[in-house]
C-alpha positions, 0 to 999 in steps of 0.5 A, a space after each residue: 453532519 459529517 465531513 469528507 474530502 472531495 475534489 471537483 477537478 483533477 490536479 495537485 494537492 490544492 484541489 482537495 477540499 473539506 466539505 460537510 455532508 449528511 451521510 446516507 444510511 447503508 444499503 442492505 449489504 453495507 455497514 456504516 463506519 465512524 472512521 477513527 483513523 484514515 490511511 493515506 496511500 500513494 494510489 490516492 495521488 493517482 486518483 486525485 491527479 487523474 492518472 486513475 480517474 474516478 467514474 465521476 466528479 466531484 469525487 471522494 478519495 481514499 479506500 482505507 480506514 479503521 473505526 467503529 460500525 455505527 449502522 448495519 445493513 439488513 442483509 449483513 450478519 457477520 458484523 454488528 454496531 459497535 464492532 471495531 473494524 478496518 477496511 482497505 477496499 471501499 468505494 472512493 470516500 474513506 477520507 471522511 468522518 463517516 463512510 458506508 462500506 460493502 460488508 464483505 470488504 470489512 475485517 473485524 479488528 482485534 483489540 490488540 491493534 489500535 485504529 491508528 495501527 490498522 489504518 496505517 497498515 491494512 492496505 499496505 499489509 494486504 499488498 505485501 501479503 499478495 506480493 510475497 505470499 501469492 504473486 511470487 512466494 519468496 523462500 527462506 534465504 532467497 534474495 530478491 529486490 524490493 524498490 522503495 524499501 523505506 516507504 509504507 509498503 516497503 517497511 512492512 515488506 522488510 519485516 515480513 520478508 525477515 519473518 519468512 527468512 528471505 533476503 530483501 534487497 531494498 532500494 532507498 534514496 538516502 542514508 536515513 532511509 537505508 537505516 530505516 529499511 535495515 532496522 525493519 529487516 532489509 538484508 541489504 540496501 542500495 542507494 539509487 542516487 549513488 549506486 547502480 542498482 543492477 550492478 549492485 544486485 549482481 555484486 550482492 548475489 555473486 553474479 546470480 541476480 534475483 528471481 523476482 523484483 517488486 517495483 512500485 516506482 515504474 518509469 525510472 526503474 523499469 530497465 534497471 529492474 529487468 537487468 536485475 533478473 535471472 533468466 526467466 525471472 519475474 518482474 512484479 510491477 505494482 505502482 508508478 510513483 515515477 510515472 507509468 511505463 509506456 511504449 514497451 517493446 515486448 522483445 526486451 523481455 526476450 533480450 534480457 533472458 525470457 523474462 516474465 512481467 505481471 501487473 497485479 493488484 489487491 483486487 485481483 488477489 483479495 476479492 472474496 470474503 474468504 480471501 480477505 479473512 485469510 490475508 487479514 488473519 495472517 497480517 493481524 497475527 504478525 502485527 499483534 505478535 510484534 513481528 510487524 511493527 507499525 509506527 507512524 511518525 508524529 509529523 505524518 499524522 494530519 487532521 482530515 481537513 489538512 488532506 491537501 498538505 498531507 498529499 503535498 508532503 507525501 509527493 515530496 518523497 520525504 516521508 518514511 512509512 505510513 501517513 494518517 488523517 484523523 477525522 
């Protein structure tokens, strides 16, 4: 028997329930992973609430975990039983003690990186990879704006940007979060509760503004983000933590300087095994060398059966960095 988290209806954290189940054997192109640590991501709350509804209910939740391969499908040649692995693009159901995953979405985990580090950073790290390296390639000394800089994705982005020599301006909601982002490598921070974001960006850039804004907040920062952009700048919208952007008149992009907007996703940038290998190799190198530090606060580590409380804490916006479930 194994245990997983399921929900039978959309709603708040309270819809998440732990249930026992008997795992099926992996198909020919899958491996079965005994999860040792499970990553919690904000997108999981969108799935649970119905913003990104699953195909059917009841449904599992989560796409990211690290663990040990326990069974291997007959067509899989690059992985074997006992391999330490991590994945971030599985079918829903990673909130589980055991999960079957398509082998091409699984990366072998170096011994120098713990299961907890991997589960806390893989999806977020792959996200930062495609944002800073592919969607728009940030350059040394170039200032850019990154919202929610003290969050799980944000703290990795701060460290990666510093490694690239770029100047990340991060928005935060408190002095404590500003300190967290700056320790991670943010060049400057803006407290959105006390400062006007666009005005502060203009000040920090001597009126030049920035060529790219990375926005995972959505509705509440949409216009401010556009106001931070240079002529023909790029708005990268990759999340909706304050709600989705709706009812947009595309003419606003013309009015604010012939701007570009893109809505990228990990699945659009890391699709093939080769793309996963490229992204994970760069991420693992930065983690193993200590350039990117992955530390999870003890109060943000929850047992698998405590997933509902973990979501409640995540949505309170009081977390810093990543949160984990431990089966």
